[in-house]
N, C-alpha and C positions, 0 to 999 in steps of 0.2 A: 425375328426379333426385330425392335425398333426402340433406341437409345432416345432417354428425355432426359435433359439434367443431370446427364451421369449417370442414369440408372437405366437398365435394361425393362424392357415390358412386349409381349405379345401386341400383336396387332392391335386387336380388339380390347385390349385394356388402354392400349395409347390412347385410341378413336376417345372414350369417356373419358382421360384422363384431359384431354388436347381439346375439348370440346364439349364437354359437361356430359351427364347424364340424361339419358333422356326422358323430356319434361322438367329439368333442373334449368332452375330461374337464376340471375345473373343478382347477387347481391352487392351492397353496399360495406366493403369492409374498411373500420375504422384504424388507425395507428396512432398512439400516444408516445410520448418518451417515457409515464411511469405504469404505461401498458401492462396487462400479461395474461394470459390463457389463451383459449383458442376461440372464443364467442366474434372477434373484433366487432364487434355493433357499438354504433355512436355510445350508450352508455358502459359500455363493457369492452373497453377499446383492447388492442392487442398491440404486442413490442413491431418494429419494423419489419423484423423479417418475415414473423407470423403472418401480416397483415399483407408481404407482399407475396413471399412463399406460398403462404396456404391459400391463395389464389384461386380460381378458377377460372374457365375462358368466359369474356364478358364481363368478369369482375370489375368493379368499380374499387381503388383502393384510396381511401381520401388519412390524407397526410397534416394532422394537426401541427401548430408552431412548435418551436424547441428545438432543441441539438438532440440528434442520434448517434448513437455507435452501430453500424452493423456490424453484427458476429458472421455473415454469411453474406457469399453473392447475392444479390436482392434480383428478382426477376419478376419484372410485370406480367398482369393478366394477359394470356393470348386473345384477342376482338376486343380488351378491356379497356381501360385507361387507369391514372396514378397521377395523383396531381395534390398539388398544397390546397388551402382555403382560400377560395378568391378575397379580396381586400385584407388578408394580415397578413401578417411575414411568411417569409416563405421558410419551409421547412430546414435544417441544415443534417447534411446527412453526410458522417466520419466516417469512411471506411479504409482498411485497411487488407482489403484483402486483393486477392490477384483482379479479379473484375468487379466491380462495387454495382452498377445497377446498369441491365439486361430489357433494354424494350423486341426484342423479336415477335413482332408479330401484333404488338397490345397496337390500338387506334391513338393513342393518346399520353403519354408526357408531359407533365408541365410541371410550372412555377415550385422547383426545387432548387435548392445548391446543393454539390456534390462538392466533398472535399476529399481526393484519394491522396492514397501514399503505399497503394500497392503496386504491383509492378509493373501491371498491365493496361486496361482500360479501364478509365471512371465511368463512361459514360457508352453505351453502344447501342443503339438504334437501327433496323433491316426494315422490310418487307415495303411493297407499294404503296400500303396505304397506311404507314407508320407517319405519325407525327411526331415531334416533340419542342418544345417550345417554351420561351422563358426558363429555361435551366441557368444557371449560373457554375459553372464545372471547371475545377480545379485539381492537375494530376502533377505528381510528380513521378508517376508509372511512362511508359511506352508512348498513349497515348491519351489525348482528353476526351475527346468524342469522335468515334469509331462509325461512318455512315455509310450505310450497303442497300443494294437489294432495292431503289426507287425509293428510299424514304427520304423525309425532309424533313429539313433541323433550322427552324428561325429563332429570331429573336432570342438570341444565346451567346453566351460566353464559354469558348472553350479557349483554355487556360494550361501549357505545359512548362511548369517550372525544375525539371530535370537537368540539374548542372552538369553532371558529367557520370562514367559509366557506361557499360558494353549497352547494345541497343537504343531503340529509336527516343526521337524527342520529339512529337508530334503534337500540334493545336489538333486540329481534322484528319482523319486519316478514310479512305477511300481506295479499298482492294481487293484484287479478287486472283483468282491462280486457275478457274476453273471455268463456269459459267460468268459470261458478258452482264457487269453491273453497272447503275449509273447510283448518284446519289444528287438528292437540289441542299442548298444553303441560301436562305436568306438573311440580309438582317443579322450574322453571325459577325462577331468580334474574337477572332482566331489570333493567338499568341503562344507564341513556346520562344524561352529567353536564352536556354543554354547552349551550349558551344555545339556549333554543327546541327542547331536545330530547325527545324520548319514548319513553320505555322499551318501550311496544307498541304499533303500529299495525296497524291493517286498514283494508284499502283496497278499494273497490269502484269501479270507475269505466267506467259504461259503461250502456246501458237496459237493464233488465231483469236487468243481473249483481248476483250475489250475491257478498258475501266473509263467512264465519265462522270464528272462531276461538270454540275452547273451554279455558279456563283453570282449571286445578285445581290448587291447593295453590302458586300462582305470587308470588312479591315480586316486583313492577313499582314501580321509584322513574325517574323522568324529571323533568328539571328544568323543563320547560314542562308538561306532566302526563304521571300516569304511564301512562293509555288514552289511545288516539286511535281513534275510526271514522269514516272516513271514505266516505259514499257520495256518489260524483260522477256528474254528466251521467247521473241516473236508477237509479244504480244504489246497492243496500242491503247497510252493512256491521257487521256485530253483534260484540260481542266478550260474549260471557258467562264471567262469574269465578265460582268458589266456591271459600270456603276461601283467598279468598288474600288480598296483604296492600296493599290500595294505597290514596292519599285523594286523588285528582285524575282526573280523566277531561274528556276533548274530543270532543263531536262535533259533527259538519258534514254538512248535507242528510240522506240517508238514514240515517242514523247512529245505533245504540245499543249505552251499553256499562251490563252488570250497576252497579247502586248498590254502593259499599264497606259500604253499611246491609245488602244483603239477599245470601242464599245463603252466610250465617257466612263472609262477608269481614271482613274487619280494618282499621281506619286508624291503628290504633296502628303508628307508625314503629319497623320490626324494626332488635333493635340487631347491628351487625357486630364481627369484632376488631379489622377496620382497615381499613374502606373506601376511608380515603383512599388506603393500599399497594396496595387491588387484594384485599386477602384478606374474602371475602365466607362464611366460617363465622360461623354466629350465635356471638353471647357469652352467656354466661350470663345468663339473667331475659329472654330477647327474648321477646313476645308471639307470636313466631311458631314458638315450641318446642311440641309437641303441639297444636297448633291446629288441622290437618288434617285431612284425612278421605279413604282410600286407598277406589279402584275399580278397574276391570278394566285400565286402563292405567296405575299407577300401577308404578314399577319396585320391584327390592326390593333394590337399593344405592343411596345418594347419589352424589354425585359424586367421592368418593374413592375409591369400593369398599367402603365401610362397609354395616353391615346398617341396613335400616328395618324391622319399625320398634323405635326401640330405647328412646322411654317410655310416656305412657297412649295417644298415637295417634300416627301418623305428622306429620313438621314441615311447615311451608311453608319454599319455598323450595330450593332445590338442595344444599343441607347440611345431614343429621340430626345432630342435636346428640347427643354421646354422653351413655347413662346414667349416671350415677355408681353406683357397686354397690359401689366401694371402703367399708368402716366407717371411722370413726375410729377413735383409739384414745385411751386416757382414762390419763393420771396422775397419782397423787397425791403430791404434792411435799412434803403438812407433816399434820402430825396428832400427837396427844397421845401420853405418853409409854406403851410399851409395859404398865407396869404404873402405875397412879396412883390417887388417893384422891382426885381432882376428880370433881367430876361435871359438869363443862363441858370442851368439845371443840372444838376449831379446825382445819377442814380446808381445804388449798388446793389446787389442782384445777385440770387443763389439760387440752388434745387436741392432738395433730398439726393438726388443721382451727382454724383461728384464727375460723371462723365458728358454731362448732359450739355448740350449746345442751346444758343438762347434767340430768340427773334423779340423784334421791339417793337412798337409804334408808335405815334404820336397819334390824340387824338382819332378822329378818321380814316388816317391813313392806313397803310396795310403793312402786314408784318414783313421785316426785313432781319438778317443774319444783325447780331452785333453782341457786346463782350460788357463785362460788366471791370471797371464802372464804364456808364453812356452818359457823355456830356452833351446837352440840349444846348445851341445858339440863339440869338437872333428869335426870340418867344412870340411871339404877340401877345399883347395884354389881353386880357379876359380870361375865364376859365378852361384850364389849359387838364390833359387824362393822359397819362401817361402806363402803358402796356405793355407787358413781358410773358411769356413766356418760353416754357424748357420744352429741349425734345430730346429724348433717349436715343440712344446705339441703335433698337430695333424701330424707330419711327415713329414710337407714341408721343405723340404732344399731349402737354396740359393743357385740358379742354377747359380748366378753369383760371385763364392767365392772371399773375399777379397785378393790380391794376392801383395808378396812384392819383389823387384826384387836389389838382391845388390853380391858385387864381394869381396870375400875375395885373397887380396894379398900374393903375397909370401913378408915376411919380408927381407926387404935392409941389405947386408951384410954390417959387421961393418970391421974396418977396423984398 
């Protein structure tokens, strides 16, 4: 007999359930917040539990935007996929189940928000070909994201807000007590806020057992420590970090964590828009901007579906800070009279970007740094041209500088 999702089947029946009946074709299954029945078609969508748990091998579960309440733990289809709809708001799945969403052998799960108040795991992914991306996962249970058996999690947030109580409080968890396991994280923001919590933990428990997690472009922030490696009862646990942001680690037994001073890691804390409110977008000036490095496992989109790379290099964390390509506008508010005998002139100018700096030039001279007000003296007689341009913090200069033209006249003779 073989156990499958808590049920027992003969080996023959299991093969049909796990891999589909001979000749069966993979199907697209649609879920909506008002869905019902078992058809799960685009014309007659079903509820989210039916869409996921009624799926077969190779199926594609398409989740429409909206907020769902999962009345059972969800299982992504084996060798299939489950995702929101590109270009539309990510569906929100609220779950109080022990485990919210399981991706065990599914090729891809993406573009979902998971809010979990159950006891154990909000999202788990396992399997050497399994990829999970662009997920926003928050839990008050033991684990936000469990990543094992060669799976890849990228461009996602895994946040554990479990405050007190017995048990773990982990953002990302990779563990084994039997066969060796590995996991890969790329551009993940892992956060654990509760007392004694760890943003990332890798655990190997058992003689000769190994657990290894590879982390690149990862932000890890934990209350107790950012990264923990536990080698217990003869096991070996390894956390390899490169181009990542963290400033503390914890090891036990045969545990190893790459120092935050090595492999281009940074210890300067990232700046977020509003971490207290759960907004882990990078704030302008964060040291994680342009501080990462891409490899063959990094994604092409961040957790909002925005393009990577937008600056000089890929960012660290789930969010790619949008490159500022909009040039500021420059305005001259005051200048001399259009026709004057004065050989002096004062210009006042401004920009629609309060943080902009300015460059000025007179006639055909070159631009040079200046501030408002700008005073000119010893002006020669004739037609004069003053130009000023604003430049923002991203080095975008106004392509059409503000220009003021006037004439310095010869003073009339006195009789």
